[in-house]
RODO-2510 file (C-alpha; in nm, 4 decimals, decimal comma):
residues 476
     n   res          X          Y          Z
     1     x    19,0299     0,8237   -17,0739
     2     x    18,7261     1,0941   -16,9121
     3     x    18,6963     1,4242   -17,1338
     4     x    18,9633     1,6420   -16,9005
     5     x    19,2296     1,2960   -16,9233
     6     x    19,1786     1,3337   -17,3349
     7     x    19,2167     1,7386   -17,2666
     8     x    19,5165     1,6843   -17,1259
     9     x    19,6793     1,3763   -17,3412
    10     x    19,8965     1,6089   -17,5848
    11     x    19,9155     1,6250   -17,9306
    12     x    20,0968     1,2918   -17,9320
    13     x    19,8714     1,0958   -17,7513
    14     x    19,5723     1,2867   -17,9241
    15     x    19,6814     1,1783   -18,3184
    16     x    19,7081     0,7928   -18,1884
    17     x    19,3603     0,8415   -17,9367
    18     x    19,1968     0,9321   -18,3211
    19     x    19,4230     0,6673   -18,5792
    20     x    19,2873     0,4318   -18,3379
    21     x    18,9494     0,4861   -18,4048
    22     x    18,9230     0,5850   -17,9868
    23     x    18,7369     0,9738   -18,0570
    24     x    18,6678     1,1116   -18,3760
    25     x    18,8503     1,4566   -18,4628
    26     x    18,5169     1,6556   -18,4165
    27     x    18,4855     1,5115   -18,0800
    28     x    18,7980     1,6186   -17,9643
    29     x    18,7849     1,9380   -18,1126
    30     x    18,4216     2,0074   -17,9000
    31     x    18,6020     1,8940   -17,6670
    32     x    18,8221     2,1957   -17,6796
    33     x    18,5990     2,4028   -17,7907
    34     x    18,3984     2,3533   -17,4866
    35     x    18,6344     2,4212   -17,3196
    36     x    18,7444     2,7459   -17,4412
    37     x    18,3891     2,8705   -17,3991
    38     x    18,3887     2,7658   -17,0638
    39     x    18,7209     2,9046   -16,9151
    40     x    18,8427     3,1398   -17,1506
    41     x    18,5596     3,3093   -17,2665
    42     x    18,3417     3,2847   -16,9696
    43     x    18,1657     3,5911   -16,8976
    44     x    18,1262     3,4566   -16,4960
    45     x    18,4417     3,5189   -16,2889
    46     x    18,7917     3,5981   -16,4757
    47     x    18,8544     3,4237   -16,8210
    48     x    19,1455     3,3365   -16,9092
    49     x    19,2048     3,5574   -17,2284
    50     x    19,3618     3,2834   -17,3808
    51     x    19,2813     3,3221   -17,7339
    52     x    19,2383     3,6416   -17,9414
    53     x    18,9987     3,4563   -18,1851
    54     x    18,8606     3,0882   -18,2675
    55     x    18,8282     3,0284   -18,5807
    56     x    18,4677     2,7610   -18,4889
    57     x    18,3360     2,7414   -18,7392
    58     x    18,5591     2,6616   -18,9518
    59     x    18,8209     2,4186   -18,7578
    60     x    18,4738     2,2139   -18,7396
    61     x    18,4824     2,1742   -19,1328
    62     x    18,9112     2,0832   -19,1265
    63     x    18,8162     1,8124   -18,8226
    64     x    18,4863     1,7078   -19,0584
    65     x    18,7271     1,6921   -19,3959
    66     x    19,0027     1,4679   -19,1169
    67     x    18,7767     1,2041   -19,0152
    68     x    18,6499     1,1639   -19,3677
    69     x    19,0322     1,0890   -19,4845
    70     x    19,0763     0,8487   -19,1573
    71     x    18,7797     0,7159   -19,2359
    72     x    18,8902     0,6327   -19,6240
    73     x    19,2400     0,4664   -19,4309
    74     x    19,4894     0,8434   -19,4755
    75     x    19,7379     0,8552   -19,2654
    76     x    19,9424     1,1829   -19,1259
    77     x    20,1343     1,2464   -18,8079
    78     x    19,8816     1,4760   -18,6370
    79     x    19,5699     1,4022   -18,8332
    80     x    19,2314     1,5481   -18,7567
    81     x    19,4537     1,7049   -18,3733
    82     x    19,3253     2,0268   -18,2431
    83     x    19,6457     2,2473   -18,2597
    84     x    19,6091     2,6744   -18,1803
    85     x    19,8541     2,9129   -18,3249
    86     x    20,1069     3,2188   -18,1258
    87     x    19,9463     3,5679   -18,3630
    88     x    20,2523     3,6279   -18,4593
    89     x    20,2254     3,4327   -18,7061
    90     x    20,0408     3,4018   -19,0277
    91     x    19,6967     3,2390   -19,0855
    92     x    19,5588     3,2907   -19,4760
    93     x    19,1970     3,4693   -19,4443
    94     x    19,2958     3,5589   -19,0839
    95     x    19,4588     3,9256   -18,9639
    96     x    19,7510     3,9127   -18,7632
    97     x    19,7045     4,1238   -18,4658
    98     x    20,1028     4,1547   -18,2870
    99     x    19,8586     4,2238   -18,0071
   100     x    19,7316     4,5808   -18,1475
   101     x    19,5185     4,7341   -18,3413
   102     x    19,7435     4,8359   -18,5447
   103     x    19,7264     4,6064   -18,7857
   104     x    19,6579     4,5693   -19,1860
   105     x    19,4139     4,3415   -19,4044
   106     x    19,3922     3,9673   -19,3121
   107     x    19,6832     3,7734   -19,4731
   108     x    19,6535     3,5914   -19,7729
   109     x    19,8914     3,2492   -19,6882
   110     x    20,0161     3,0323   -19,4361
   111     x    20,2922     3,0919   -19,2517
   112     x    20,5143     2,8070   -19,3873
   113     x    20,4859     2,6423   -19,0358
   114     x    20,0923     2,6955   -19,0705
   115     x    20,1361     2,5193   -19,3569
   116     x    20,3523     2,1946   -19,2478
   117     x    20,1045     2,1707   -18,9456
   118     x    19,7559     2,1201   -19,1664
   119     x    19,9964     1,9510   -19,4542
   120     x    20,0463     1,6393   -19,1586
   121     x    19,6366     1,6990   -19,1088
   122     x    19,6259     1,9332   -18,7683
   123     x    19,3325     2,2101   -18,6990
   124     x    19,4477     2,5363   -18,6778
   125     x    19,1252     2,6441   -18,3988
   126     x    19,2825     2,9956   -18,3130
   127     x    19,5191     3,2307   -18,3090
   128     x    19,6293     3,2905   -17,9198
   129     x    19,7363     3,6352   -17,7390
   130     x    20,0728     3,8117   -17,7229
   131     x    20,2412     4,0888   -17,5785
   132     x    20,2180     4,4454   -17,8588
   133     x    20,4539     4,3695   -18,1252
   134     x    20,6193     4,0801   -17,9369
   135     x    20,8142     4,2722   -17,6797
   136     x    20,7801     4,1478   -17,3362
   137     x    20,7170     3,9015   -17,1048
   138     x    20,3726     3,8932   -17,0117
   139     x    20,0711     3,9431   -17,2082
   140     x    19,8904     4,2146   -17,1478
   141     x    19,7526     4,4460   -17,4364
   142     x    19,5098     4,7762   -17,4250
   143     x    19,4018     4,6274   -17,7290
   144     x    19,2740     4,2618   -17,6009
   145     x    19,3337     4,2942   -17,2336
   146     x    19,5221     4,0672   -17,0061
   147     x    19,6070     3,6682   -17,0789
   148     x    19,5966     3,5182   -16,6921
   149     x    19,8186     3,2110   -16,5645
   150     x    19,5781     2,8939   -16,5270
   151     x    19,8523     2,8727   -16,1951
   152     x    19,7337     3,1904   -16,0327
   153     x    19,5158     3,4254   -16,1906
   154     x    19,6332     3,7211   -16,0597
   155     x    19,9732     3,6341   -16,1886
   156     x    20,1043     3,6973   -16,5623
   157     x    20,1524     3,3436   -16,8069
   158     x    20,4909     3,4549   -16,9295
   159     x    20,5393     3,6221   -17,3120
   160     x    20,5656     3,6466   -17,5498
   161     x    20,3783     3,3229   -17,6485
   162     x    20,1385     3,4136   -17,3004
   163     x    19,8336     3,2772   -17,4964
   164     x    19,9953     2,9958   -17,6215
   165     x    20,1750     2,8715   -17,2894
   166     x    19,8638     2,9343   -17,0741
   167     x    19,6283     2,7814   -17,3522
   168     x    19,8455     2,3960   -17,3178
   169     x    19,8724     2,4734   -16,9393
   170     x    19,4761     2,4622   -16,8829
   171     x    19,4452     2,1903   -17,1187
   172     x    19,2311     2,3803   -17,4180
   173     x    19,4197     2,2758   -17,6524
   174     x    19,6980     1,9963   -17,6529
   175     x    19,9901     2,2123   -17,8273
   176     x    20,0451     2,5618   -17,9500
   177     x    20,2836     2,7428   -18,1699
   178     x    20,5150     3,0129   -18,0286
   179     x    20,7917     3,1620   -18,1351
   180     x    21,1074     3,2617   -17,9078
   181     x    21,3034     3,5913   -17,9821
   182     x    21,4316     3,6781   -17,6488
   183     x    21,3347     3,3589   -17,4190
   184     x    20,9564     3,3983   -17,5514
   185     x    20,8670     2,9818   -17,5705
   186     x    21,0585     2,9289   -17,2474
   187     x    21,0010     3,1818   -17,0449
   188     x    20,6166     3,0854   -17,0914
   189     x    20,6739     2,7856   -17,0918
   190     x    20,8692     2,8127   -16,7246
   191     x    20,5886     3,0119   -16,5504
   192     x    20,3035     2,7494   -16,7073
   193     x    20,4316     2,4382   -16,6203
   194     x    20,5110     2,3278   -16,9579
   195     x    20,7555     2,2092   -17,2031
   196     x    20,9610     2,4392   -17,4349
   197     x    21,1981     2,4000   -17,6364
   198     x    21,3950     2,7034   -17,8645
   199     x    21,4955     2,5217   -18,1573
   200     x    21,8422     2,5567   -18,3887
   201     x    21,8114     2,8580   -18,5919
   202     x    21,7458     2,7395   -18,8791
   203     x    21,5014     2,4455   -18,7415
   204     x    21,2053     2,5681   -18,9034
   205     x    21,1217     2,8522   -19,1299
   206     x    20,9703     3,1868   -19,0705
   207     x    20,8508     3,2328   -19,3624
   208     x    20,7071     3,5063   -19,5149
   209     x    20,9587     3,6533   -19,2312
   210     x    21,2645     3,6911   -19,3227
   211     x    21,5225     3,6715   -18,9984
   212     x    21,2272     3,8617   -18,6886
   213     x    21,4127     4,0363   -18,5097
   214     x    21,7577     3,9504   -18,7370
   215     x    21,7801     3,6201   -18,6470
   216     x    21,6948     3,6500   -18,2563
   217     x    21,3533     3,4800   -18,3700
   218     x    21,2637     3,0978   -18,4085
   219     x    20,9445     2,9573   -18,4161
   220     x    20,8860     2,6145   -18,2256
   221     x    20,5743     2,5110   -17,9856
   222     x    20,4678     2,5104   -17,6330
   223     x    20,3757     2,1250   -17,5385
   224     x    20,2750     1,9215   -17,2114
   225     x    20,5283     1,6528   -17,2651
   226     x    20,8551     1,6084   -17,4001
   227     x    20,7670     1,3913   -17,6684
   228     x    20,4761     1,6693   -17,8374
   229     x    20,7916     1,8866   -17,9010
   230     x    20,9403     1,6328   -18,0865
   231     x    20,6737     1,5335   -18,2667
   232     x    20,6437     1,8598   -18,3682
   233     x    20,9767     1,9335   -18,4385
   234     x    20,9408     1,5821   -18,7115
   235     x    20,6821     1,7760   -18,9208
   236     x    20,7775     2,1536   -18,8631
   237     x    21,1527     2,1639   -18,9634
   238     x    21,3094     2,2620   -19,2715
   239     x    21,3064     2,6238   -19,4090
   240     x    21,2132     2,7058   -19,7455
   241     x    21,4196     2,9797   -20,0175
   242     x    21,3607     3,2740   -19,8340
   243     x    21,5018     3,1462   -19,5509
   244     x    21,8601     3,3202   -19,4614
   245     x    21,9850     2,9900   -19,2527
   246     x    21,9697     2,6273   -19,1989
   247     x    22,0274     2,3940   -18,9544
   248     x    22,2291     2,0545   -18,9776
   249     x    22,0200     1,7416   -18,9710
   250     x    21,9931     1,5944   -18,6604
   251     x    22,1261     1,2669   -18,6150
   252     x    21,8101     1,0688   -18,5728
   253     x    21,4586     1,1775   -18,6083
   254     x    21,2953     1,4006   -18,3234
   255     x    21,0780     1,1363   -18,1784
   256     x    21,3145     0,8316   -18,1261
   257     x    21,5721     1,1093   -17,9973
   258     x    21,3022     1,1466   -17,6677
   259     x    21,2153     0,8079   -17,6181
   260     x    21,5632     0,7242   -17,6171
   261     x    21,7793     0,7548   -17,2696
   262     x    22,1234     0,9655   -17,3785
   263     x    22,3800     0,7885   -17,2033
   264     x    22,5961     0,9695   -16,9659
   265     x    22,6489     1,3449   -17,0375
   266     x    22,8737     1,6606   -16,8728
   267     x    22,6699     1,8976   -16,7697
   268     x    22,8147     2,2420   -16,6857
   269     x    22,6056     2,4132   -16,4582
   270     x    22,5320     2,7653   -16,3648
   271     x    22,3418     3,0877   -16,2230
   272     x    22,5737     3,3590   -16,3539
   273     x    22,4270     3,6367   -16,5574
   274     x    22,5693     3,8915   -16,8449
   275     x    22,6949     4,1220   -16,7138
   276     x    22,5820     4,4205   -16,6877
   277     x    22,2220     4,2375   -16,5470
   278     x    22,1001     4,3616   -16,1909
   279     x    21,9012     4,0364   -16,0884
   280     x    21,8262     3,7863   -15,7582
   281     x    21,7403     3,4661   -15,7840
   282     x    21,4548     3,3615   -15,6528
   283     x    21,4992     3,1014   -15,3350
   284     x    21,2708     2,8478   -15,5297
   285     x    21,3764     2,9053   -15,7928
   286     x    21,7550     2,7912   -15,6814
   287     x    21,6242     2,4585   -15,5111
   288     x    21,4982     2,3760   -15,8429
   289     x    21,8153     2,4793   -15,9487
   290     x    21,9935     2,2188   -15,6938
   291     x    21,8101     2,0090   -15,6722
   292     x    21,7695     1,9332   -16,0878
   293     x    22,1380     1,8548   -16,0040
   294     x    22,1025     1,6111   -15,7628
   295     x    21,8583     1,4648   -15,9555
   296     x    22,1045     1,4483   -16,3013
   297     x    22,3503     1,3726   -16,0457
   298     x    22,1419     1,0288   -15,9225
   299     x    22,1134     0,9733   -16,3003
   300     x    22,4466     0,8810   -16,3390
   301     x    22,5361     1,2109   -16,5142
   302     x    22,8850     1,4240   -16,4666
   303     x    22,7461     1,7914   -16,3696
   304     x    23,0518     2,0894   -16,2462
   305     x    22,9945     2,4140   -16,2318
   306     x    23,0857     2,6259   -16,4853
   307     x    22,9952     2,9723   -16,6371
   308     x    22,9476     3,0788   -16,9900
   309     x    23,2251     3,3221   -17,0663
   310     x    22,9315     3,6343   -17,1670
   311     x    23,2084     3,8897   -17,1420
   312     x    23,0748     4,2589   -17,1586
   313     x    22,8652     4,2303   -17,4690
   314     x    22,5823     3,9291   -17,4677
   315     x    22,3636     4,2488   -17,3381
   316     x    22,4280     4,4396   -17,5811
   317     x    22,4377     4,2032   -17,8286
   318     x    22,0488     4,0849   -17,7548
   319     x    21,9623     4,5071   -17,7028
   320     x    22,0698     4,6195   -18,0444
   321     x    21,8529     4,3200   -18,2481
   322     x    21,5437     4,3482   -18,0384
   323     x    21,5693     4,7350   -17,9975
   324     x    21,5999     4,7418   -18,4222
   325     x    21,3892     4,5047   -18,4679
   326     x    21,0944     4,6081   -18,2828
   327     x    21,1876     4,9468   -18,4513
   328     x    21,1593     4,7805   -18,7894
   329     x    20,8454     4,5925   -18,7713
   330     x    20,6172     4,8803   -18,5546
   331     x    20,7554     5,0713   -18,9392
   332     x    20,6165     4,8002   -19,0752
   333     x    20,2734     4,8207   -18,9333
   334     x    19,9669     4,9467   -19,1228
   335     x    19,8682     5,2076   -18,8599
   336     x    20,1917     5,2477   -18,5911
   337     x    20,0340     5,5447   -18,5411
   338     x    19,8322     5,3146   -18,3124
   339     x    20,0751     5,1651   -18,1132
   340     x    20,1021     5,1688   -17,7333
   341     x    20,2600     5,4377   -17,5198
   342     x    20,5360     5,1660   -17,4012
   343     x    20,5520     5,0274   -17,7360
   344     x    20,6595     5,3349   -17,9371
   345     x    20,8813     5,4166   -17,6946
   346     x    21,0727     5,1067   -17,7436
   347     x    21,0272     5,1893   -18,1229
   348     x    21,2371     5,4926   -18,0616
   349     x    21,5217     5,3823   -17,9263
   350     x    21,5609     5,0990   -18,2528
   351     x    21,5566     5,4071   -18,4162
   352     x    21,8697     5,5878   -18,2762
   353     x    22,0409     5,2804   -18,3812
   354     x    22,2280     5,2793   -18,6742
   355     x    22,2330     5,0609   -18,9632
   356     x    22,6420     5,0352   -18,9317
   357     x    22,6373     4,9594   -18,5449
   358     x    22,3528     4,6834   -18,6646
   359     x    22,5330     4,5237   -18,9179
   360     x    22,8949     4,5398   -18,6635
   361     x    22,6365     4,3553   -18,3882
   362     x    22,5980     4,0626   -18,6683
   363     x    22,9519     4,0432   -18,7984
   364     x    23,0268     4,0031   -18,4521
   365     x    22,7936     3,7522   -18,3625
   366     x    23,0573     3,4477   -18,5052
   367     x    23,2847     3,4956   -18,1937
   368     x    23,0564     3,5828   -17,9721
   369     x    22,9206     3,2525   -18,0465
   370     x    23,2667     3,0496   -18,0825
   371     x    23,3360     3,2460   -17,7205
   372     x    23,0320     3,1575   -17,5098
   373     x    23,0461     2,7914   -17,6926
   374     x    23,3304     2,7051   -17,4802
   375     x    23,2173     2,5539   -17,1883
   376     x    23,0516     2,2438   -17,4723
   377     x    23,4429     2,2319   -17,5371
   378     x    23,4324     1,9984   -17,2674
   379     x    23,0783     1,9806   -17,1451
   380     x    22,7466     1,8338   -17,3318
   381     x    22,5548     2,0468   -17,1865
   382     x    22,4405     2,3630   -16,9873
   383     x    22,2199     2,3559   -16,6964
   384     x    22,0692     2,7352   -16,5789
   385     x    21,7508     2,8199   -16,4087
   386     x    21,5045     2,8734   -16,6595
   387     x    21,4274     3,2623   -16,4996
   388     x    21,5300     3,4089   -16,2005
   389     x    21,2048     3,5414   -16,0381
   390     x    20,8429     3,4213   -16,0537
   391     x    20,5271     3,5345   -16,3006
   392     x    20,4724     3,9329   -16,2372
   393     x    20,1541     3,9686   -16,0996
   394     x    19,8887     4,1071   -16,3221
   395     x    19,9487     4,4386   -16,4184
   396     x    20,2565     4,4854   -16,2104
   397     x    20,4167     4,6845   -16,4894
   398     x    20,1423     4,9133   -16,5919
   399     x    20,1463     5,2482   -16,7036
   400     x    20,5847     5,1890   -16,6601
   401     x    20,7690     5,3465   -16,9696
   402     x    20,9835     5,1208   -17,1537
   403     x    21,3887     5,1705   -17,0199
   404     x    21,1296     5,1350   -16,7074
   405     x    20,9917     4,7993   -16,7635
   406     x    21,2641     4,6625   -16,9859
   407     x    21,5025     4,7084   -16,6610
   408     x    21,2552     4,5318   -16,4451
   409     x    21,1876     4,2182   -16,7196
   410     x    21,5727     4,2113   -16,7481
   411     x    21,6330     4,1270   -16,4244
   412     x    21,3920     3,8766   -16,4379
   413     x    21,4817     3,6868   -16,6832
   414     x    21,7924     3,6542   -16,7254
   415     x    21,8891     3,3105   -16,8774
   416     x    21,7593     3,3432   -17,1863
   417     x    21,8209     3,6023   -17,4664
   418     x    22,1689     3,5347   -17,4705
   419     x    22,1086     3,1774   -17,6725
   420     x    21,9002     3,3606   -17,9501
   421     x    22,1788     3,5678   -18,0021
   422     x    22,3916     3,2378   -18,0846
   423     x    22,0680     3,0544   -18,2403
   424     x    22,1362     2,7176   -18,1039
   425     x    21,9133     2,4592   -17,8784
   426     x    21,8226     2,5853   -17,5049
   427     x    21,4897     2,4345   -17,3077
   428     x    21,2653     2,5456   -17,0326
   429     x    21,1957     2,2114   -16,8405
   430     x    20,9557     2,2514   -16,5170
   431     x    21,1259     2,1540   -16,1729
   432     x    20,8923     2,1637   -15,9130
   433     x    20,6595     2,3648   -15,8073
   434     x    20,7347     2,7462   -15,5309
   435     x    20,5823     2,7572   -15,1786
   436     x    20,3344     3,0031   -15,3700
   437     x    20,2667     2,6983   -15,6130
   438     x    20,3679     2,8565   -15,9491
   439     x    20,5295     2,6359   -16,1595
   440     x    21,0029     2,6860   -16,1350
   441     x    21,1988     2,5378   -16,4057
   442     x    21,5983     2,5455   -16,5471
   443     x    21,7166     2,6034   -16,8934
   444     x    21,9416     2,3693   -17,0510
   445     x    22,0895     2,5132   -17,3917
   446     x    22,2520     2,2160   -17,6245
   447     x    22,5775     2,2657   -17,8975
   448     x    22,4179     2,4487   -18,2302
   449     x    22,1906     2,1987   -18,4044
   450     x    22,1819     1,9558   -18,0901
   451     x    21,8654     1,9447   -18,0139
   452     x    21,8525     1,5781   -17,9804
   453     x    22,0527     1,5802   -17,6832
   454     x    21,8252     1,8100   -17,5187
   455     x    21,4241     1,6343   -17,5913
   456     x    21,6980     1,2317   -17,4909
   457     x    21,8167     1,4251   -17,1581
   458     x    21,4436     1,6028   -17,0911
   459     x    21,2894     1,3192   -17,1755
   460     x    21,4848     1,1161   -16,9104
   461     x    21,3806     1,4448   -16,6557
   462     x    21,0601     1,4248   -16,7939
   463     x    21,0307     1,0032   -16,6763
   464     x    21,1514     1,0830   -16,3134
   465     x    20,9401     1,3583   -16,2706
   466     x    20,6192     1,3665   -16,4454
   467     x    20,5343     1,7225   -16,4549
   468     x    20,2956     1,6936   -16,7282
   469     x    20,0664     1,5301   -16,4954
   470     x    20,0882     1,8395   -16,2968
   471     x    19,7015     2,0309   -16,4060
   472     x    19,5890     2,3365   -16,2345
   473     x    19,3128     2,3277   -16,0267
   474     x    19,0445     2,5399   -16,1839
   475     x    19,1343     2,3578   -16,4611
   476     x    19,1355     2,0269   -16,4215
***
């Protein structure tokens, strides 16, 4: 394999290459660092700006330690594999910036998910950019600049895990941690041509955070292949005492599920958006959606049209937690006065939500989930578009206020946030390209706790149309 092939191999294959002695951890790390210097930090042309900070020297020490362990016969699932961390997740000795200069001192300990990755042998290479307070499906901040989409440098990679998605799509790293509070893994995965699974709430620890955005947010990963996400889930799953949620154990290991055929499934399909959202489905997104339906039928699945019962309360259920969560996150910062005007506007809106209203929203979750999950009484999976629109242009919403921006992005990504309220797994799966040359994707939603079926079905789709072989021309 040449250097570019190795860079794009994904963490599962990279781990195997290291285990087989075909490449050392130090060699793989240097390859990643060279690509970061060439593409992400370059002063020539437009840098990708996926990383806020790169831990080059520390990562070299970790890679050398991994090589020593392997030389001594040590075996770990991710031994020596570089991975990036989204900058809303703690890495010991570093600030967690949340896309702002309002942060406080460096944190003392790794987040639990980072600790588990290190335990599995991963090398932490750096932290990736996010929109301020992870609020938006675009990654542009006054403090750290604009992160660009590898498929079109004039477009956004999505958000809030935009830096993670850009880094993986450009082959700077094999996978990167993300979080998803209203689509923040699935949206950038869709716009960057990646696989992005929002796990079941409680599957992956949020510690030291406790129920981010009042239960909307979960931790996960951005990856090139289904097998990479499955491997991540096998090593990162599990909660600790601080976590308020836990997920049922999977029927089989996630890596096994990703490699297995799903059998004949009953799949509901819908392009309907929740009540109150003004949205128009992009023609290429609809074409990709319809082509996926035909592919699923050709694979023997039963696909029928069936809309979830969104009712009138789904959007308010998302907004109450999102806005109040933003308010609480802003208040917890060391220097909230340094936040951007638009972020302060969102935080002020969240401050208008009384505790009693938040508690009513939380109390109503079970009934809302029961209603939405009626679609799964006679279906195994729900298929929707991943997003309604292609990625925004860089700077498209610059200078817009909080409400204007919220309404604009809501129409672009209407299919995601509701499944954060229910907490169940949902995945963005690549589904070809539009006439503009940008990736399109579909969303698969599973029953509560059933990542296994989503991984198996996504793996089957990947085998039929192997998206990981597609690479942005400027980074190939």
